[in-house]
Structure formats: structure tokens, C-alpha cells
C-alpha positions, 0 to 999 in steps of 0.5 A: 864362128863359122856360121853363115849370117842370116841363116837359121840355126837348127838342131834336130834331135832324134831320140829313141826312148827318153832322156835320162838327164835334165833337158830344160837348162840345155834347151833354154840355153839353145833358145837364148842362143837363137837355135831352133831345136826340133825333137824327133821321137822314134817310138814311144816308151812302152807302158811298163817303161813309163815309170822310168821316165823322169819328166814326161813333158821333156819334149815340150821343154826341149823344143824351140816352141811348144806349138806342134811345129817343132815336134815330129814322131816316127813310129819306128826306125823302119821305113824312115824314108817316107818321113824324110820329106815332111820333116825336110819341109819343116826345116826349110820353112824359115818363117816359122823358125821362131827361135832365130830371133833373140835379144842379141840379134833382133834389137835396135839400141840407141844411145842418147849421150849428154855432151854438156860442159859439166861432163868433161872430155875425160869423163866423156871417154868413160861414157863411150867405153860404157856404151861400147861395153853394152854394144859389144854384147850384141850381134851387130850386122846387116841381118842382126842387131843395130846400134845408134848414137845421138849426142846432145847439148842444147843441140843434137847430132846423130853420131851413128845411125842404125844404117851405118852400124853394119858390123860390130867392129864398125859400130865400136870404132864409130862409138869410140871415135865420137868427138866431145861437143860441150854445151848446155843440157836439153834432154827433152829436145834430144829425146824428140830429136832421137825419135825422129832422126834415129828411130824414125829413119829406121821404120819397118825394122822388125827389131825391138827398139831401145833407148839408153839415156846417159846424163850427168845433170838437170835438163833445162827443158821438160823430159816427161812429155818427150819420154812419154812420146818415145814410149808411145812409139814402142821404144823402151827407155833406160835412164843412166844418171851420173853425179847431179842427174836428178833421180826424179827425172831419171825415173820419169824417163825410164820405162816400167818397172822403174827400178830395173830401168833406172841406174845412178852413180856418183862417179863416171867410173861407176858406169862400167858395172851397169853394162851387164845389168842393162844387157840382161834387162834388154834381153828380159824386155825382149823376151817379155815382149815376145 
């Protein structure tokens, strides 16, 4: 918690010999946590020692990326001074710290919220708690993830812009404070509105874009064309349906593979179990894209 925001997280491992345990799981956790692992090998195992090395690819598994930048070799502990400057230059090359960007700090997640009359005020509060649960998992800040929200009926309103979500507490308070609109259901128009008025005003961001659509009924307009337009803009879509939301529309809106981007529950109380699968799905999509 004492880390400075916007500064790369780095671990430099100095190893004389080889690890005696499994390094892969720990290295994966480090990468997922946004830590750039550098591996400095000091001397190599002698020929007669190679048989004792459990995994000869341990260096490649340990580092942030197996591209040569995160590995460094020193032939011995003697005269280490001459190796300090080249290693320091690597550690100061922020642009090459590829593991600094994770799904938790490098995404823009928009929520498109059905505020139609069929939802009702109490259920609408359950929707907002579901959204807050998803948002809670991400590192929301000026230099990190951004959260946005649009509510729709026949009309649309930006309830929280990406520019306004400058911190986790700010974003969560704004989400929980969204007033219920009540009205009809025009999901297609709402998707087009969100593309231009939420994502369109945040162009130039390096984060990957996601849109989670939550609706409880049949849209009065076409959703397929607008959803295709969103995907063409590089936005990954998750569709979450409740009660009378038609599965055909939910699948038409969702990104591929449909089964992992489409969710449905009969009751609004069934939304909360979707929080972790959606968070994991966003991280999986982010990793696949990178």
C-alpha cells in the first residue's frame, strides 16, 4: 500500500546457481500483479552440476518477458562494479517495463445500465451494487484503470465519465449515487451513444476498452448493428441479462466467445455471483490481446 502510483514495480533477483523449487507459479503471480521481474544470473552451473537443475528453463519462466531485456549475466561476484551501470540503465528504461501494464491498471470499463420502468428502484440498487463489485477489483486512478457509466431508457445519460473516475472511492461513490431514471428500453441507441459520448471522449488512452451491458428486457430497437459498431471500435462487450432479457439479443451483443461473454439470471439477486467471472474474463481478454 505504500507504493507510489504510476511508478513501475520491479524485483531484481540475484541467483548464484539455480532454484531448488518451482518458480513458475510465483513468477506468474508477479506478472499478474504488475511486477517486472529481472533475473541476474551469477556464474553458471558447472557441467557436473547440470543434472541437479530441475528445470533448465527457469530463467525464461521467472522473468517478466522472455525477450532478453529482463535477463542479465555476471560471470562471478568479483569485479561486479563494471556490471552495475548497464543493469541500472535497464532498470531506468521505463518504456520497456512490459509487466507494468496489467488488466487491473490498464483498462477502461464502461457500464451501460438499463434504467427502464420494468427494473424498479430496489432492483436498480442491486444493479449498482453489482457494478460496484466489478469496479472494486480494479486499480482506479489517474494513471490506472478508468470506470464509466451510462444509464439508458429511450434517452441516455453519462452518469460517470472516464475523466471523472480519478480514484476508486470517487468512482464507487458516483456509481452508488446514480439516480434511477425509469422509462422505455432502447439498447441499440444506448450502445451508439456510449461509443461516442463515453469512449469517444477518451480517445488516445492506452488502456483496452470494455463495455458491460446490463438489461432486463427486450429492446425496442436493433442491437446487432450498434454492437458490431462497438466491436469495430475495439470495445470488448459483455452482456448481462436479467428476467425477460432475450438470450438471442444478449448473445448478439456479446463478444466472442459468446459463452464466456454472456450472462443471464432470472432474478436481480442473482447478479452478484457474476462479479468474479466478469473480472476474470476481462483479465483473460486483456492478456490475450497483449
